[in-house]
N, C-alpha and C positions, 0 to 999 in steps of 0.2 A: 091383289093375289101376289102370295110373299116371292113364289123363284127366288134368281138367288141370292135372297138381303135376306134369310133367317140370321146366317150365321152374324150378320150382324150386326142383328139386336138380341135374335135370340141364341148361341151358343154363349156369345163374346158377352148378348149382355147379361148372361148368369154370369159370367165367369166375375165380368165387371161388379155388380152385386155384391157378389162373395168378396172381392177386396173392398168393396167402399164397410161391405160387412165385417169380416172380420179383419180386415188389414193381412191379409191370405194373399198368397197369389199375386201375381203378373200387373202391375196400378198400370200397362202399354199394351195395347193389343196390334197386332196390324193384320189385311183383310189384305191377301192383292184378288182383283176382279180384270171385266174389260170394261170396255166404255156403255160398255149393253148392262153394266149394274149401276153405273156411275150416275148415268141419269134417272133413272127411274127414286135410286135417293136422294139425289134434288128432287126430285120427284114430290117426291110424297111429303119431303117437308117445306114447300114450297120455296125452296131458293135455288130449282134450276132456272135458268136463262131461255129456253129453251135453243141454246145454241149445239153442236153434235159437241161432246168431250174430246179434244183432241190428244193428241198421243200422247204418257206417261202424263194423262188429269192422273186429278186424287182429290182425294177427300180427307180432312182428319180434324174429327172434334175430339175436343174435349172436356175433361168432366174438370170440374173445377165444387170444392170443400170445403164448407163455411165449418171450421174448426171451434170454432165455439156451438155450432146449435149438436154440429155431432157430438161434440163430446160426450152434451147431454142425452142421446138419444142412447151412446155407445153405453153410459153409466147406467141407465134405469136399471129397477132393478127386475118392475112384472107388467105387464105392456100396454096395462093403464097408465105409465107413468110412458109412454112411447109413447101414443097415440098413434095417430092415423099414417098408413102410409104417406097419405100430401102430409104430415110435421116432416116423417122420417125424409123424404124430394123434398124439401122443403132444404135441405140441406147440404145442398148438391144445385148448382150447373152446366154450363156449357157453350161451349165460341163451336161454332162449324168454320171453318175454311176450305173455300174452293179453290184447288191449284195456287193457293201458298194470301184466297184475298179475303177477307171478313165475311162471311153471306147471315153472321147470323140475324140479323134483322130484316131481312128478309124469311128466318121460317115462320112459319103462319105461327101464332099466336106470342110471339117476341114483341117485346116492348119496339119503337122501329127508334128510343130514341130516348134520355132519359129514366130512371124508374126501374130501368137494369140493374142488375147487378154489373159491379166490378169484377174481372177476370183475368192475371192474363197481360194490364192495361188492354182492354179494352171494355164494352158492353156484351156480361152473361147474360144465356138467357133459362131461368129455371130449369130445372132437370123433367122436373113434372109436366113439360109443356110436352120434353123431345117422348119419356115413355106416353104420352097420351097419344101422340102423333102416329108411333112403332108399333105398341103392343096392341090395336086394333087390329094391327095388321099379322103381325108373324103372332103372336103370344100366344097365341091356339096349336099350337106347330114346333114338338122341342128338334125335328130335324126336319133340312131341305126335303129327304126323300118324306116326308111323312107331312110336309106342305101339294104336295106336289101330285099325292094321291088324286083322282078322280073322285067328286062329290055327288051324293044325288042331286040330281037337276040341272047340272049344271054340261054343258052344253058342248062336248068335245070335234077339236077338228072343224072348226065352224060352220 
């Protein structure tokens, strides 16, 4: 279920994609929500500690770019020079923080130790992992309103 997390990757993800591809727009996004959003986002990523989020709980998602690989992708003249979306995403990595603590190694699919990338003084995870975890949940929807529409065969009201 996408719920209120759609803007986190839907609208926000599109803005970040535009910034990564074209260098246009803000490289920083801020979303504000309630504890009822923090828990599902962490759970979807496999980084939830099963404790109710405290007052002022927050998630920080840092996106890191490999400048050498990104330069090659941006200067490509044809689609065949760029390669697949997997090669494009390979130029990026991320780190996840929950209330200031680095929770990256707890994200499903991220390296537990070693073998990961370095980013901001810590172990970063390939961006493709994040993309894979979230896109299947929210990518089909363009907005929160669309994600919340009843679907054929869905049980409404329990």
